[in-house]
C-alpha positions, 0 to 999 in steps of 0.5 A, a space after each residue: 883502817 886509818 891512814 898513816 902519815 906519808 913517811 910511814 906509808 912509804 916505809 910500809 911500801 919498802 917493807 913489803 917489797 923487801 919481804 920478797 927480795 932485795 930491791 930497796 928503791 923507794 916507791 910511792 904507796 900507789 905503786 905498791 901493785 907493781 910487778 912483784 919482786 919475786 919476778 926479779 931476776 937474780 942478778 938484779 937481787 945481787 946488784 942491789 945487795 950493797 944498797 939493801 945492807 946500807 939501808 938496813 945499817 942506817 935503819 939500825 943506827 937511827 933505831 939506836 939513836 932513837 932508843 938512846 934519846 928515849 932512855 935519857 928522858 925520865 919516866 919515858 925511858 921505860 919504853 926503851 926497855 920495853 923495846 929490848 924486851 919486846 924484840 927479845 920476846 918475839 925471838 923467843 916466840 919463834 914466830 917468823 911472822 913478826 919482825 925481831 926489830 919492830 919499827 926498824 923501817 920507820 926508824 930510818 924514816 924518822 932518822 932521814 927527817 931529822 937529818 934533813 931538819 938539822 941541815 936546814 937548821 944550820 943557817 938558823 944556828 948561824 943567825 942565832 949565833 950572830 945574835 948571841 955574839 952582837 948581845 955580848 959585844 954590844 949590849 942593849 944596842 939597837 944593832 943587837 935588838 935587830 939581830 935578836 928580832 932576826 934570830 926570833 923570826 928565822 927560828 919561828 920560820 924554820 919551825 913552820 918550814 919543818 912542819 910543813 915538809 913533814 905534812 907534805 911527806 918529808 922527802 928531800 925536795 920538800 925541804 928545798 922548795 916549801 911551795 909557799 902558794 900551797 902553803 898560803 892556800 892550805 894554812 887556813 883550812 881546817 882540814 890541814 890541821 885535821 890531817 896534821 892531828 890525824 898523822 900525828 896520832 897515826 905516828 904514835 900508834 905506828 911507834 907503839 909507845 903505850 905498849 912498849 912503855 907498859 912492858 918496860 914498866 912491868 919488866 923494871 917493877 919485876 926486876 926490882 921485886 927480884 933484886 930488892 932483898 938480895 941487894 939490900 942483904 949485900 949492902 948490909 954486909 958491905 956497909 953495916 960495920 958494926 953489925 956482927 952478923 953482917 958478913 953472914 947476911 951479906 954472904 946469903 945476899 950474894 948467893 940469892 943474887 947469884 940465882 937471881 941473875 941466873 934466871 931473871 934475864 930469861 924471866 923478863 923475856 918470857 914476860 915480854 913474849 907472853 905479855 902476862 906479869 905471872 911469867 916474871 915468876 914462872 922459873 919452871 918454864 925457864 928451866 923446862 926451856 933450858 933443858 931442851 937448849 942448855 948450850 944456847 941458854 949458856 952462851 947467851 947468858 955469857 954474852 949478855 953478861 959480857 956486854 954488860 960488865 963494860 958498861 959499869 965504866 960509864 957509871 964511874 962519873 955521873 952523867 949530866 942530864 943534858 949529855 945522857 943520851 950519848 952514854 945511852 947510845 953505848 948501852 943500847 948498842 951493847 944490851 940490844 944484841 945480848 937481849 936478842 941472843 937471850 931471845 934466840 936461845 929461848 925460841 930455840 929451846 921452845 922450837 924443840 920443845 913444840 917438836 916434842 923432841 927429847 931434852 938434851 942429856 943431863 951430862 950436857 945440861 950439867 956441863 952447860 952450867 959452867 959457863 953460865 956460872 963463870 959469867 954470873 961470877 964475873 958480873 957480880 965481881 964487876 958489880 961489887 967493884 962498881 958499887 965502891 968506885 961509882 959515884 952512885 955508890 950502893 944504890 948501884 946494886 938495885 938499878 942494874 943495867 943488865 935488867 933495868 933501863 939502858 941508861 946510866 944514873 943522872 948527876 944531881 
C-alpha cells in the first residue's frame, strides 16, 4: 500500500482511535500501537466528549466549505453532487463498515492546513496592499517599483514556505519555523520532489475525486433525462401563448413532473448505492422499499423538499462567479442533511426487507402518501414562482438543485 501524505496519515491515526472510544488527542503514526482505546476508563471518555464534539463540528464545517468551493468550479462541481449522493448511498446500503461522510477527518486536516496558510498570508497581504497603494499615489516612481518588487518577493517566499510546511507534515510549528537549513539541504535532492509528487497523488486518491465526479455526472445526466420532457411541456404551457393546446400540454407536463419528483430523489441515491446506471430507472425497487418503510420515505422526502424550497431565494439574482462559493455553502448545508435523510429511509426499508419482515399494511402506505403529495406540491409551487421571478427564467425548470449540483447559476 502506498504511503499517504503526513497530514493524511495523522487523520487515519485519529480515525482508528475514535472507532473504539472518544479519545481525540492527535498522535503520530508511530504511536498507532499504543494502548487501545477500549482500555480507557469511562471517566476519560466523558472528559474528552466536549473536545470530540468540537472536533467533529470543525471537520463538518471544513467539509461543507470544501464542497462549496468545489461546487463553484464549472465541470469540477459534479464531484460535489457525487459526494451528496455517495453519502446518502452509504446510508441506503445500511453498511456499518462504511462511514456516511467519507473524508470527514481528511477535510478537517485540510481545513487546518488552509487556516494556517491564511494566517501566514496576512503579512504578505499587508505588503501587497502597500505596493498597490504606492502605485496609485506615486505611479512609475522608484519607490513604487521597489514596493512592487517587495510584494512579488514576499509572495514567492510565502508560496515556498507553505509548500515546504506541507512537505514536513503541515503542523502548526512547521509554519512558525521554516527550518531553512533542512530546506537548503533537501531542496536540490530528487528524492524531495519524488516525495512531493507521491504525496500529491496520495492526496488525490484519498479524496476519491474521480469516483465522486463520475457518480455526480451520472446522477446529473439521469436527472436531466427524467426532467427534460415534463419541464419542456411545462415551459410550453407557460410561455407558448399563441399555441392553443399549450394549457393542456403544460398540465400534462406538471403531472409528469409530480411523479418524477416522487421517485427521482430515491432513484439517484439507489444509483449511488449500487454504483449502476440502470438503477436510475429501477422504479420497482424504490416502490418495494417504500412498502417496507412508508413513513420513513414520506418524512425524508418532505424534509428534503422543505429544505430545498428556501434555496430558490438565492436564485432570484444571479451570483457572480467569484462569489459563487458563498451561496453554494448554504446549498450544501441544507441539501446534505436532506440527502442523508433519504438514505436513512432507504436503508431502513432495505434492512426490513433483508430480515424478511412483512411490508407495512396498505392503510399505512396510503396514509404515508399524504405528506409526500403535500411536499411535492409545495415544491412545484415554489418552482413555478421561481421561474417567474428568478433571473435565470425558464431554464430553472431544468436545473433544479434538488437533483443537480448544490450551487446557483452563474451570472453572465
